[in-house]
Structure formats: C-alpha cells, structure tokens
VOPAGU-2260 file (C-alpha; in pm, 1 decimal, decimal comma):
REM VOPAGU-2260
SITE   aa  ch    i         X         Y         Z
SITE  UNK   A    0    1906,0     295,6    6423,8
SITE  UNK   A    1    1867,8     662,7    6517,3
SITE  UNK   A    2    1998,1     866,3    6812,4
SITE  UNK   A    3    1837,6    1166,6    6981,7
SITE  UNK   A    4    2018,7    1411,7    6753,6
SITE  UNK   A    5    1888,4    1257,0    6433,3
SITE  UNK   A    6    2203,6    1066,7    6340,2
SITE  UNK   A    7    2143,9     727,5    6178,9
SITE  UNK   A    8    2373,5     427,8    6234,5
SITE  UNK   A    9    2392,5     105,8    6039,1
SITE  UNK   A   10    2610,9    -160,9    5885,2
SITE  UNK   A   11    2682,8    -268,3    5528,8
SITE  UNK   A   12    2760,6    -621,9    5414,7
SITE  UNK   A   13    3025,6    -509,6    5163,0
SITE  UNK   A   14    3216,5    -197,1    5066,4
SITE  UNK   A   15    3459,2     -12,5    5290,0
SITE  UNK   A   16    3838,5     -22,8    5278,5
SITE  UNK   A   17    3855,1    -398,1    5222,4
SITE  UNK   A   18    3511,9    -448,5    5056,9
SITE  UNK   A   19    3402,4    -662,9    5352,4
SITE  UNK   A   20    3154,1    -427,1    5513,9
SITE  UNK   A   21    3135,2    -120,9    5734,6
SITE  UNK   A   22    2971,5      42,0    6033,1
SITE  UNK   A   23    2855,7     388,9    5928,3
SITE  UNK   A   24    2697,3     706,6    6062,5
SITE  UNK   A   25    2468,1     933,5    5860,4
SITE  UNK   A   26    2407,3    1277,5    6010,6
SITE  UNK   A   27    2089,5    1482,7    5978,8
SITE  UNK   A   28    2236,1    1670,7    5680,4
SITE  UNK   A   29    2300,2    1345,1    5491,1
SITE  UNK   A   30    2677,1    1336,7    5545,9
SITE  UNK   A   31    2807,8     982,3    5586,0
SITE  UNK   A   32    3104,4     881,2    5802,0
SITE  UNK   A   33    3251,6     530,8    5801,3
SITE  UNK   A   34    3318,6     442,5    6164,7
SITE  UNK   A   35    3479,1     104,2    6095,9
SITE  UNK   A   36    3576,3    -101,3    5789,0
SITE  UNK   A   37    3580,7    -476,6    5844,2
SITE  UNK   A   38    3866,4    -687,5    5713,3
SITE  UNK   A   39    3810,2   -1002,1    5508,2
SITE  UNK   A   40    3834,9   -1304,1    5735,2
SITE  UNK   A   41    4016,3   -1101,9    6000,1
SITE  UNK   A   42    3984,4   -1109,3    6377,6
SITE  UNK   A   43    3753,1    -804,3    6372,1
SITE  UNK   A   44    3482,9    -991,4    6179,7
SITE  UNK   A   45    3358,7    -989,5    5821,7
SITE  UNK   A   46    3042,2    -875,0    5642,5
SITE  UNK   A   47    2775,9    -786,6    5901,1
SITE  UNK   A   48    2421,8    -874,5    5792,1
SITE  UNK   A   49    2221,8    -723,8    6077,6
SITE  UNK   A   50    2136,7    -388,2    6228,0
SITE  UNK   A   51    2293,7    -234,1    6537,7
SITE  UNK   A   52    2194,2    -152,7    6896,4
SITE  UNK   A   53    2326,2     150,4    7084,8
SITE  UNK   A   54    2377,7     218,3    7456,4
SITE  UNK   A   55    2345,1     545,4    7643,8
SITE  UNK   A   56    2714,6     626,2    7598,8
SITE  UNK   A   57    2696,3     603,4    7220,7
SITE  UNK   A   58    2858,2     260,4    7184,8
SITE  UNK   A   59    2724,1      49,6    6897,9
SITE  UNK   A   60    2690,0    -329,9    6914,1
SITE  UNK   A   61    2643,3    -577,0    6632,1
SITE  UNK   A   62    2729,3    -914,7    6483,0
SITE  UNK   A   63    2923,9   -1045,6    6185,5
SITE  UNK   A   64    2829,3   -1379,6    6033,3
SITE  UNK   A   65    3190,6   -1472,6    5962,6
SITE  UNK   A   66    3540,8   -1360,3    6051,6
SITE  UNK   A   67    3673,0   -1354,3    6405,8
SITE  UNK   A   68    3934,1   -1577,6    6564,1
SITE  UNK   A   69    3780,9   -1897,3    6421,1
SITE  UNK   A   70    3604,9   -1742,1    6117,7
SITE  UNK   A   71    3264,6   -1835,0    6262,8
SITE  UNK   A   72    3143,2   -1483,1    6336,4
SITE  UNK   A   73    3166,9   -1223,1    6610,4
SITE  UNK   A   74    2985,2    -993,2    6847,7
SITE  UNK   A   75    3149,5    -649,9    6832,2
SITE  UNK   A   76    3138,4    -302,3    6983,0
SITE  UNK   A   77    3223,9      23,0    6805,0
SITE  UNK   A   78    3263,3     328,8    7029,2
SITE  UNK   A   79    3176,1     684,8    6932,5
SITE  UNK   A   80    3536,6     741,5    6820,2
SITE  UNK   A   81    3513,4     449,5    6575,1
SITE  UNK   A   82    3729,5     204,9    6770,4
SITE  UNK   A   83    3611,6    -153,3    6727,9
SITE  UNK   A   84    3639,4    -417,3    7001,1
SITE  UNK   A   85    3549,5    -782,9    6948,3
SITE  UNK   A   86    3347,4    -891,2    7249,9
SITE  UNK   A   87    3324,9   -1254,0    7141,3
SITE  UNK   A   88    3442,1   -1477,9    6855,7
SITE  UNK   A   89    3232,6   -1788,0    6794,9
SITE  UNK   A   90    3418,2   -2116,5    6773,2
SITE  UNK   A   91    3168,4   -2322,6    6573,4
SITE  UNK   A   92    3039,3   -2662,9    6676,7
SITE  UNK   A   93    2854,2   -2664,3    7008,1
SITE  UNK   A   94    2951,7   -2299,1    7062,9
SITE  UNK   A   95    2743,2   -2186,4    6763,6
SITE  UNK   A   96    2836,5   -2001,9    6448,0
SITE  UNK   A   97    2701,6   -1750,7    6195,4
SITE  UNK   A   98    2522,6   -1490,2    6408,5
SITE  UNK   A   99    2329,1   -1310,6    6133,9
SITE  UNK   A  100    2056,9   -1136,3    6337,5
SITE  UNK   A  101    2047,0    -809,9    6529,8
SITE  UNK   A  102    2122,2    -814,6    6902,7
SITE  UNK   A  103    1885,1    -703,5    7176,9
SITE  UNK   A  104    2012,9    -530,8    7491,4
SITE  UNK   A  105    1859,6    -539,3    7839,8
SITE  UNK   A  106    1854,1    -259,7    8097,2
SITE  UNK   A  107    2179,6    -369,8    8263,7
SITE  UNK   A  108    2377,1    -404,8    7941,7
SITE  UNK   A  109    2354,2    -776,7    7863,8
SITE  UNK   A  110    2330,2    -859,2    7493,2
SITE  UNK   A  111    2120,9   -1143,5    7349,4
SITE  UNK   A  112    2119,6   -1295,1    7002,4
SITE  UNK   A  113    2101,0   -1608,4    6790,2
SITE  UNK   A  114    2335,8   -1810,5    6574,5
SITE  UNK   A  115    2189,1   -1953,2    6256,5
SITE  UNK   A  116    2402,0   -2268,1    6274,6
SITE  UNK   A  117    2627,7   -2459,9    6508,3
SITE  UNK   A  118    2500,4   -2615,3    6827,5
SITE  UNK   A  119    2316,9   -2945,2    6777,4
SITE  UNK   A  120    2424,9   -3110,4    6452,3
SITE  UNK   A  121    2094,7   -3281,8    6388,5
SITE  UNK   A  122    2071,9   -3015,1    6116,1
SITE  UNK   A  123    2333,4   -3018,7    5839,5
SITE  UNK   A  124    2542,4   -2729,7    5974,6
SITE  UNK   A  125    2391,0   -2725,2    6320,9
SITE  UNK   A  126    2045,2   -2614,3    6429,7
SITE  UNK   A  127    2146,8   -2285,0    6591,2
SITE  UNK   A  128    2153,6   -2136,8    6938,7
SITE  UNK   A  129    2037,0   -1848,8    7156,7
SITE  UNK   A  130    2320,6   -1676,8    7343,7
SITE  UNK   A  131    2389,5   -1407,1    7601,5
SITE  UNK   A  132    2693,8   -1178,3    7615,0
SITE  UNK   A  133    2796,1   -1018,5    7945,3
SITE  UNK   A  134    3113,5    -818,4    7897,3
SITE  UNK   A  135    3339,9   -1059,0    7709,9
SITE  UNK   A  136    3169,8   -1370,2    7848,3
SITE  UNK   A  137    2929,7   -1567,4    7630,6
SITE  UNK   A  138    2667,2   -1809,0    7764,4
SITE  UNK   A  139    2462,1   -2043,3    7546,8
SITE  UNK   A  140    2106,4   -2013,6    7674,9
SITE  UNK   A  141    1946,7   -2266,1    7439,2
SITE  UNK   A  142    2052,7   -2507,7    7164,9
SITE  UNK   A  143    1787,4   -2595,6    6906,7
SITE  UNK   A  144    1746,1   -2960,2    6804,5
SITE  UNK   A  145    1572,6   -2904,7    6470,2
SITE  UNK   A  146    1270,7   -3100,3    6595,8
SITE  UNK   A  147     951,6   -2972,8    6756,9
SITE  UNK   A  148    1147,6   -2693,3    6928,3
SITE  UNK   A  149    1252,4   -2539,0    6594,2
SITE  UNK   A  150    1581,2   -2491,2    6417,5
SITE  UNK   A  151    1801,8   -2240,9    6232,8
SITE  UNK   A  152    1695,3   -1905,0    6380,8
SITE  UNK   A  153    1781,9   -1619,2    6145,2
SITE  UNK   A  154    1585,1   -1333,7    6299,2
SITE  UNK   A  155    1614,7   -1073,3    6574,0
SITE  UNK   A  156    1493,0   -1149,2    6924,8
SITE  UNK   A  157    1263,3    -929,0    7131,8
SITE  UNK   A  158    1277,1    -900,0    7510,7
SITE  UNK   A  159     989,3    -834,5    7749,5
SITE  UNK   A  160     996,1    -662,3    8089,2
SITE  UNK   A  161    1020,4    -998,2    8269,2
SITE  UNK   A  162    1336,1   -1096,8    8079,9
SITE  UNK   A  163    1169,5   -1344,7    7845,1
SITE  UNK   A  164    1302,0   -1363,9    7489,4
SITE  UNK   A  165    1080,3   -1422,3    7185,9
SITE  UNK   A  166    1183,9   -1518,9    6835,2
SITE  UNK   A  167    1128,9   -1733,2    6528,5
SITE  UNK   A  168    1307,6   -2026,3    6369,3
SITE  UNK   A  169    1312,4   -2076,0    5995,4
SITE  UNK   A  170    1276,4   -2455,3    6015,6
SITE  UNK   A  171    1180,2   -2722,9    6266,2
SITE  UNK   A  172     843,0   -2766,9    6429,5
SITE  UNK   A  173     623,6   -3020,7    6250,0
SITE  UNK   A  174     859,8   -3251,8    6059,6
SITE  UNK   A  175     580,5   -3465,2    5910,8
SITE  UNK   A  176     457,3   -3226,9    5641,8
SITE  UNK   A  177     560,6   -3253,4    5277,2
SITE  UNK   A  178     480,9   -2881,1    5239,8
SITE  UNK   A  179     807,3   -2806,8    5421,3
SITE  UNK   A  180    1019,5   -3092,7    5283,2
SITE  UNK   A  181     993,1   -3278,2    5614,8
SITE  UNK   A  182    1231,8   -3032,0    5784,2
SITE  UNK   A  183     956,5   -2825,0    5945,9
SITE  UNK   A  184     800,0   -2492,3    5854,4
SITE  UNK   A  185     934,5   -2301,1    6156,0
SITE  UNK   A  186     806,1   -2193,1    6495,2
SITE  UNK   A  187     753,2   -1891,4    6718,2
SITE  UNK   A  188     919,0   -1950,3    7054,4
SITE  UNK   A  189     953,8   -1802,8    7401,9
SITE  UNK   A  190    1267,9   -1849,3    7610,9
SITE  UNK   A  191    1250,6   -1800,0    7986,8
SITE  UNK   A  192    1543,1   -1632,5    8169,4
SITE  UNK   A  193    1661,3   -1973,9    8288,2
SITE  UNK   A  194    1680,0   -2106,8    7932,9
SITE  UNK   A  195    1357,6   -2309,7    7919,3
SITE  UNK   A  196    1201,3   -2293,1    7573,1
SITE  UNK   A  197     828,1   -2289,6    7502,0
SITE  UNK   A  198     691,7   -2313,4    7148,3
SITE  UNK   A  199     408,4   -2064,3    7108,3
SITE  UNK   A  200     314,8   -2160,1    6753,3
SITE  UNK   A  201     415,5   -2420,1    6495,5
SITE  UNK   A  202     360,2   -2327,1    6131,5
SITE  UNK   A  203     187,7   -2583,5    5911,3
SITE  UNK   A  204     296,8   -2453,3    5571,5
SITE  UNK   A  205     -61,0   -2401,6    5459,8
SITE  UNK   A  206    -263,1   -2080,9    5489,2
SITE  UNK   A  207     -85,2   -1987,2    5811,8
SITE  UNK   A  208     249,4   -1943,9    5633,7
SITE  UNK   A  209     591,9   -2105,0    5660,4
SITE  UNK   A  210     961,6   -2017,3    5702,1
SITE  UNK   A  211     959,5   -1703,7    5920,3
SITE  UNK   A  212    1287,8   -1521,5    5855,9
SITE  UNK   A  213    1221,1   -1190,1    6032,7
SITE  UNK   A  214    1188,4   -1084,7    6394,8
SITE  UNK   A  215     881,0   -1010,1    6601,2
SITE  UNK   A  216     735,6    -696,8    6756,4
SITE  UNK   A  217     506,3    -639,5    7056,6
SITE  UNK   A  218     198,1    -424,1    7097,3
SITE  UNK   A  219      91,1    -279,8    7437,5
SITE  UNK   A  220    -124,4    -586,6    7508,3
SITE  UNK   A  221     179,4    -815,2    7456,5
SITE  UNK   A  222      50,0    -963,0    7132,7
SITE  UNK   A  223     330,5   -1056,0    6893,5
SITE  UNK   A  224     336,8    -970,9    6522,5
SITE  UNK   A  225     559,4   -1109,3    6249,6
SITE  UNK   A  226     586,9   -1236,8    5893,3
SITE  UNK   A  227     658,5   -1557,8    5706,3
SITE  UNK   A  228     860,4   -1562,8    5386,5
SITE  UNK   A  229     625,8   -1804,0    5208,7
SITE  UNK   A  230     304,9   -2000,8    5259,7
SITE  UNK   A  231     -35,4   -1835,5    5258,9
SITE  UNK   A  232    -215,8   -1791,7    4927,6
SITE  UNK   A  233    -115,8   -2040,3    4658,5
SITE  UNK   A  234    -287,1   -1863,2    4370,8
SITE  UNK   A  235    -146,2   -1705,8    4054,0
SITE  UNK   A  236     224,2   -1613,3    4072,6
SITE  UNK   A  237     263,5   -1743,5    4428,4
SITE  UNK   A  238     189,6   -2108,0    4357,1
SITE  UNK   A  239     532,1   -2202,5    4223,0
SITE  UNK   A  240     699,1   -2039,7    4524,5
SITE  UNK   A  241     486,8   -2220,8    4780,4
SITE  UNK   A  242     294,9   -1906,9    4868,3
SITE  UNK   A  243     392,3   -1541,3    4901,6
SITE  UNK   A  244     394,8   -1521,2    5281,7
SITE  UNK   A  245     168,1   -1387,0    5555,8
SITE  UNK   A  246     158,9   -1128,7    5832,1
SITE  UNK   A  247      52,1   -1294,4    6157,0
SITE  UNK   A  248     -49,1   -1206,5    6512,8
SITE  UNK   A  249      -7,6   -1425,8    6819,4
SITE  UNK   A  250    -209,3   -1323,3    7123,1
SITE  UNK   A  251     -85,6   -1377,6    7480,7
C-alpha cells in the first residue's frame, strides 16, 4: 500500500533477520527499510502472506498465517517507529486459524478478516471464519459450514458504507457436482453487520468458473468484480487444469 508521500509498505513471506518474513517500507527514491522481522514460530507471528492496511497515524496492520501464542496465526500492528504489537493470537479450533488474507478497516478503526481454517470441522482442517478485531478483542462474526454457505475463505474482504462485508470462499456451495470433487466450487457472499450471511452467487464449475481465491472490488454502482482460479474455457492447455479461470461481475 502507498501513503500520501509516495512511500510503499508491504510484507514478505520469507527473508529478514530470521528468514520468516518482514514488514518493509520503500521510499519514493527506492530505498528499502525493514520495519519488522518476524521470528520463526514466535509470539510475534511468522510468514505473512497478505498485504497491509494503514491508519491515519501511520500504523500498519496485517496478519500472519502461523506463529503467535498458539502457532495458529496473528493479527498485528507495526507503528511508524517499527515496533510490532500482536493484537490477537488465534487459538485454533472454533476460534479459527490461518488468517492468510488482508484485513479491511472501518471508519472507527475496527479490523475485519477471514481465517482459512478452524471454526466448523466439517472440513478437514475447519471451514474458516470471518472475524472482527476491536482493540485487542476478537469476535467471530461467522463460521462457515462448508455446505451451501461456502467454506475455506482465502481472500480479502471488502466493506460497504452500510457496514456489510463481501468476500469469496474457495470451496463449498453446490456439493453435488463432480466438477469440484463434491466439495463445492466456491461462493460469493455478503455478511450483514449482525453476522447473517447471504450467498450472492454459487459457482457451478462450468463456464462461470470455480475456486475463487482472490478478493472483490466495487464500482460506483455497487457491482462486484472478481476472479476464479480455474473453470471457464476447457480448450487447449486449460483442459487438464479444469479451465484457466474467469473474470466475473455480480450486479446488485
């Protein structure tokens, strides 16, 4: 992400002092500064996979998919001096684990994100959750079942002006199709502020695509756009991979 002065901030999965990832700053002249080096399996978290969000004071927020007090991942803050604070360590099980997507922040400072596993163990390692962080307090807003509601979210959420969250799950939805190994091809979902989920679209695994792994984006009319990692055309080099993916639009 970029600030108003042209500095760019991000995270790396590896490298740094312990080779377990960093938070870095790149200034407009191309000079890089490592703000924090993650330890390997330590309380500060390990190997972030996602991008960062930044508040008006210059604090950066992100997730690590592992590490933390229980080695199930963290939500962290790094201030402009490079001091890292763990806001929450996931405990696994019903609490969720493996937050691998970028956070989204609302106007009052609450953070929202997903865990790719944990929660309901209808899926092998859990079907994932949607969570909210307020200060150091974490609330599970929704636990996926791996059925029609979707399962295993791996992508960023987006937030609208009314406080509704939108995202994708990589599995779940229609469990009756052989095209997705009977685990579902994924869904696009909406989550109301009270935690009620609504499935906006269920992928079939045919020409409409399957297995969305990336987040969504809005246009001014509130249409949603996204991608699937496979499905779509089954011709030529795509056939053996179950299709090469699609770009899709979902209207309000």
